[in-house]
C-alpha positions as CSV (number, residue, x, y, z in Angstrom):
1,M,12.8,-71.4,2.4
2,S,14.4,-69.1,5.8
3,D,11.9,-67.0,7.5
4,S,14.1,-64.1,5.2
5,D,12.6,-65.1,1.6
6,S,9.0,-64.0,3.3
7,E,8.3,-61.2,1.9
8,D,4.6,-60.7,3.2
9,D,4.2,-57.3,4.7
10,G,1.0,-58.1,6.9
11,A,2.3,-58.3,10.6
12,E,1.0,-61.0,12.8
13,A,-1.4,-61.6,15.8
14,F,-0.8,-63.6,18.6
15,I,-4.2,-64.0,20.4
16,Q,-4.5,-67.3,22.5
17,T,-2.5,-70.2,23.3
18,R,-4.5,-73.2,21.3
19,S,-2.8,-76.5,20.2
20,M,-2.6,-78.1,16.6
21,V,-4.4,-81.4,15.6
22,R,-3.9,-84.0,13.5
23,R,-7.0,-86.5,13.8
24,N,-7.5,-89.8,12.0
25,A,-4.5,-89.3,9.6
26,K,-6.4,-86.5,8.0
27,Q,-4.1,-84.1,5.4
28,F,-4.9,-81.0,7.8
29,S,-4.5,-80.2,11.3
30,T,-6.9,-78.1,13.2
31,D,-7.1,-76.4,16.7
32,I,-10.1,-77.4,17.3
33,D,-9.7,-79.4,20.9
34,S,-13.5,-80.6,21.1
35,S,-14.1,-83.7,19.2
36,E,-18.0,-83.5,19.2
37,E,-17.5,-79.7,17.4
38,Y,-14.5,-81.5,15.0
39,R,-16.7,-84.3,14.5
40,Q,-19.5,-81.6,13.3
41,L,-16.9,-79.9,11.4
42,E,-15.1,-82.6,9.6
43,P,-17.0,-82.8,6.5
44,L,-16.5,-78.9,5.7
45,F,-12.8,-79.3,6.9
46,N,-12.2,-82.3,4.0
47,N,-13.4,-79.8,0.7
48,V,-12.0,-76.6,2.3
49,Y,-8.5,-77.6,2.8
50,H,-8.0,-78.6,-1.0
51,G,-7.9,-74.8,-1.4
52,A,-5.2,-73.6,0.7
53,A,-2.0,-72.2,-1.1
54,Q,0.5,-70.1,-1.2
55,L,2.0,-67.7,-3.2
56,R,5.2,-67.7,-5.1
57,V,6.0,-63.9,-6.8
58,V,8.6,-64.3,-9.6
59,C,10.5,-60.7,-10.0
60,I,12.6,-59.0,-12.2
61,G,16.1,-58.7,-11.3
62,R,15.6,-60.7,-7.7
63,R,15.4,-64.3,-6.3
64,D,11.4,-65.3,-6.3
65,T,9.9,-65.2,-2.9
66,Y,6.7,-66.7,-0.8
67,E,4.6,-63.7,-0.3
68,G,1.5,-65.4,1.6
69,Q,-1.9,-66.8,0.9
70,M,-3.9,-67.3,-2.0
71,G,-7.7,-68.6,-2.6
72,M,-10.1,-69.1,-4.9
73,V,-13.5,-68.3,-4.8
74,D,-16.5,-68.1,-7.1
75,F,-18.6,-64.8,-7.1
76,G,-21.8,-66.1,-8.1
77,D,-20.7,-66.5,-12.0
78,G,-19.1,-69.7,-12.0
79,V,-15.9,-68.9,-12.2
80,A,-13.3,-69.4,-10.2
81,Q,-11.2,-66.1,-9.3
82,P,-7.2,-66.7,-7.7
83,V,-7.9,-63.4,-4.3
84,T,-5.4,-62.2,-1.9
85,C,-4.2,-59.5,0.1
86,L,-2.7,-56.2,-2.7
87,H,0.5,-56.4,0.1
88,N,1.0,-60.0,-1.7
89,V,1.4,-58.3,-4.8
90,V,3.0,-54.6,-5.0
91,A,6.4,-53.4,-6.4
92,R,9.1,-53.5,-3.7
93,L,12.5,-52.3,-3.6
94,G,12.1,-51.3,-6.9
95,S,11.8,-54.8,-8.6
96,E,8.9,-54.8,-11.1
97,P,7.4,-58.8,-10.2
98,K,6.9,-60.6,-13.7
99,Y,4.1,-63.2,-12.3
100,I,2.6,-65.2,-9.6
101,T,2.6,-68.9,-9.4
102,C,0.6,-70.6,-6.6
103,T,1.5,-73.6,-4.5
104,F,-0.7,-75.8,-3.5
105,D,-0.5,-78.7,-1.0
106,G,-2.8,-81.7,-0.2
107,R,0.0,-84.5,0.1
108,S,-1.8,-86.2,-2.7
109,F,-1.5,-83.2,-5.3
110,N,1.3,-80.9,-4.4
111,E,1.2,-78.9,-7.7
112,T,1.9,-75.3,-9.2
113,F,0.4,-73.5,-11.6
114,E,0.7,-69.2,-12.8
115,V,-2.1,-67.5,-12.0
116,H,-2.8,-63.5,-13.3
117,I,-3.7,-60.9,-10.4
118,Q,-5.2,-57.3,-11.6
119,H,-3.2,-55.3,-9.2
120,M,0.4,-57.1,-9.6
121,G,2.8,-54.6,-9.1
122,I,1.6,-51.3,-8.7
123,P,3.3,-48.7,-6.7
124,V,2.1,-49.3,-3.1
125,N,1.5,-45.3,-3.2
126,R,-0.9,-45.5,-6.5
127,V,-3.1,-47.2,-3.0
128,Q,-5.8,-45.0,-0.9
129,P,-4.4,-46.1,2.8
130,L,-7.5,-47.5,5.1
131,M,-8.1,-45.7,8.3
132,V,-8.4,-48.2,11.2
133,T,-9.2,-47.7,14.5
134,I,-9.3,-49.8,17.4
135,D,-10.6,-48.1,20.7
136,D,-9.2,-44.8,20.9
137,Q,-6.6,-45.4,18.2
138,T,-6.5,-44.7,14.5
139,I,-3.5,-45.9,12.2
140,F,-3.6,-45.9,8.4
141,W,-3.0,-49.3,6.8
142,Q,-0.5,-47.8,3.7
143,Y,-1.8,-50.9,1.9
144,G,-5.9,-49.8,1.8
145,V,-8.8,-52.6,1.2
146,D,-6.1,-54.9,1.2
147,I,-7.0,-57.0,-1.3
148,T,-7.0,-58.1,-4.9
149,K,-8.4,-60.6,-7.2
150,G,-7.5,-62.0,-10.8
151,E,-8.0,-65.0,-13.5
152,F,-6.6,-68.2,-14.8
153,P,-4.4,-67.8,-18.1
154,E,-6.4,-69.7,-20.9
155,D,-4.1,-72.6,-21.2
156,E,-4.0,-73.3,-17.8
157,P,-6.2,-76.0,-16.4
158,T,-8.8,-75.2,-14.3
159,P,-8.6,-75.3,-10.5
160,Q,-12.5,-77.3,-11.0
161,S,-10.5,-79.7,-12.6
162,R,-7.6,-80.8,-11.2
163,H,-10.1,-81.1,-7.8
164,F,-8.7,-78.2,-6.1
165,H,-11.6,-76.6,-3.8
166,V,-13.3,-72.9,-5.2
167,F,-15.3,-71.0,-2.0
168,Q,-18.4,-70.0,-2.7
169,A,-18.6,-65.9,-2.2
170,E,-20.9,-64.7,0.8
171,S,-23.6,-62.7,-0.6
172,V,-23.4,-58.5,-0.8
173,D,-26.4,-58.5,2.0
174,F,-24.2,-59.7,4.3
175,E,-23.4,-58.0,7.5
176,Y,-21.0,-59.8,9.7
177,P,-22.2,-60.2,12.7
178,E,-20.4,-60.4,15.8
179,G,-19.6,-63.9,17.7
180,T,-19.8,-65.8,14.4
181,K,-17.5,-68.8,14.3
182,V,-14.9,-68.9,11.3
183,A,-11.9,-70.7,10.3
184,M,-9.1,-69.9,7.4
185,A,-7.0,-72.7,6.1
186,V,-3.3,-72.1,5.6
187,F,-0.4,-73.7,3.6
188,A,2.7,-72.6,4.6
189,K,6.3,-73.5,3.3
190,H,8.0,-72.3,6.1
191,A,7.4,-73.1,9.7
192,A,5.7,-70.0,12.6
193,T,8.8,-68.6,15.1
194,E,8.3,-67.0,17.9
195,D,9.4,-63.8,15.9
196,S,6.6,-63.9,12.9
197,S,3.7,-64.9,15.7
198,R,4.4,-62.1,18.0
199,M,4.6,-65.1,20.5
200,P,5.0,-63.3,23.9
201,P,7.5,-64.0,26.0
202,D,5.8,-65.8,28.8
203,V,3.8,-68.0,26.8
204,A,6.9,-69.2,24.9
205,A,8.1,-70.3,27.6
206,T,5.6,-72.7,28.0
207,V,4.7,-74.5,24.3
208,T,6.2,-73.8,20.5
209,P,5.2,-72.0,17.7
210,T,4.9,-75.3,16.3
211,Q,2.6,-76.5,18.8
212,V,0.2,-73.5,18.2
213,Y,0.6,-73.1,14.5
214,G,1.7,-76.8,13.1
215,A,4.2,-78.0,11.0
216,A,5.7,-76.2,8.1
217,D,4.7,-77.3,4.5
218,E,1.1,-78.6,5.9
219,I,-2.3,-77.4,5.6
220,N,-3.3,-75.9,9.0
221,I,-7.2,-74.6,9.7
222,Y,-7.3,-71.8,11.8
223,T,-10.2,-71.1,13.7
224,G,-12.3,-67.8,16.0
225,K,-15.1,-65.5,15.4
226,I,-15.8,-61.8,14.2
227,T,-14.8,-59.7,16.9
228,R,-15.5,-56.3,15.4
229,R,-17.3,-55.3,12.0
230,H,-16.3,-52.2,10.3
231,E,-17.1,-50.3,6.8
232,R,-15.0,-52.6,4.5
233,H,-12.6,-54.8,7.0
234,F,-13.4,-56.6,9.9
235,E,-11.2,-58.0,13.1
236,H,-11.6,-61.5,13.9
237,D,-9.9,-63.5,17.1
238,M,-7.8,-66.0,15.2
239,N,-3.9,-67.0,15.7
240,S,-2.1,-66.0,12.9
241,Y,1.8,-65.2,11.9
242,R,3.5,-63.6,9.3
243,G,2.7,-65.7,5.7
244,C,-1.1,-66.0,6.4
245,S,-2.2,-62.6,4.7
246,G,-4.4,-63.8,2.0
247,A,-5.9,-66.6,3.4
248,I,-9.7,-67.4,2.7
249,I,-11.9,-67.1,6.0
250,F,-15.1,-68.7,5.8
251,L,-18.0,-69.3,7.7
252,L,-18.5,-72.1,10.1
253,E,-21.9,-71.6,10.9
254,G,-25.1,-71.1,9.3
255,P,-26.7,-72.5,5.8
256,H,-24.0,-71.0,4.3
257,A,-20.9,-73.0,5.8
258,G,-17.6,-72.8,4.2
259,Y,-18.8,-69.6,2.1
260,A,-16.1,-66.8,1.9
261,I,-16.4,-63.7,3.7
262,G,-13.0,-62.1,3.8
263,V,-9.4,-62.3,3.6
264,H,-7.3,-62.3,6.5
265,I,-4.3,-59.3,5.9
266,G,-2.6,-59.1,9.1
267,S,-1.7,-57.2,12.4
268,P,0.0,-54.4,11.8
269,L,2.7,-53.5,14.0
270,Q,1.3,-50.4,15.5
271,L,-1.6,-52.0,17.0
272,P,-1.7,-54.6,19.8
273,H,-0.3,-58.1,19.2
274,T,-4.5,-59.6,19.7
275,V,-6.1,-57.5,16.7
276,N,-6.3,-59.4,13.7
277,L,-7.7,-57.7,10.6
278,A,-9.0,-59.0,7.3
279,V,-10.8,-57.4,4.2
280,K,-14.7,-57.8,3.2
281,I,-14.5,-60.8,0.5
282,R,-16.8,-58.6,-2.1
283,E,-14.5,-55.0,-1.6
284,S,-11.8,-53.7,-4.0
285,P,-8.5,-51.6,-3.2
286,T,-9.1,-47.8,-4.0
287,L,-6.6,-46.2,-5.9
288,V,-4.9,-42.7,-6.5
289,Q,-3.5,-41.3,-9.4
290,G,-0.1,-41.5,-9.7
């Protein structure tokens, strides 16, 4: 798939130079360079990488498009819900999305099935924008509280029966402390480029996007920390590129390591390329009358 096939509207945020490493013939790569730190996190990574998936939206009168990431989250009732960014499923260019398929890769699985998303095809003007203030700059993110959830058709096998990973949602009391270590697992059919990763020219002169973000059609786990918290969203310092939006952000530390705390939405182009935004996992978009 070419870069033009990707319709992910979440921009990209190159933050720092990191190198992806695949250890012990694993099914995934990570940007952790410390062998000791990796050894401690390896059991967690062995589970969560099975939950990385990319969306494919089937539109009427328009070719199918890959639209970023999706994960499955249990909000405490034992039911796995598909969760992604709202901007991955809104109506664009006069086309009406028909349904979404979800492509999982684990090298041993690589399976696709249909999912139903709550706000599928909603016009973007029905969404109340989210005010985002970074230092002395304020913008309005047109996709608002950029998260949506859904369900699996009754005739579809459950994700658990297919051995895909389902994240547990962190509690409503979680306070998003700055400095908390986090990660996200991304599976994309296309590779990162200098453009899609917003990689500065001086960095691109020394490393390739593949070295920083990993290869296409593989699972790559990016790590970082929460850098700032807000009422309904937060900032983090994980590298990202166009196509990562919708990835589930999960904790790397504490008794709830592996729990989902947010959805990565990207870095608006109006903001510095070092700023990455995410929506808190238990939020929902605010809609206006249309």
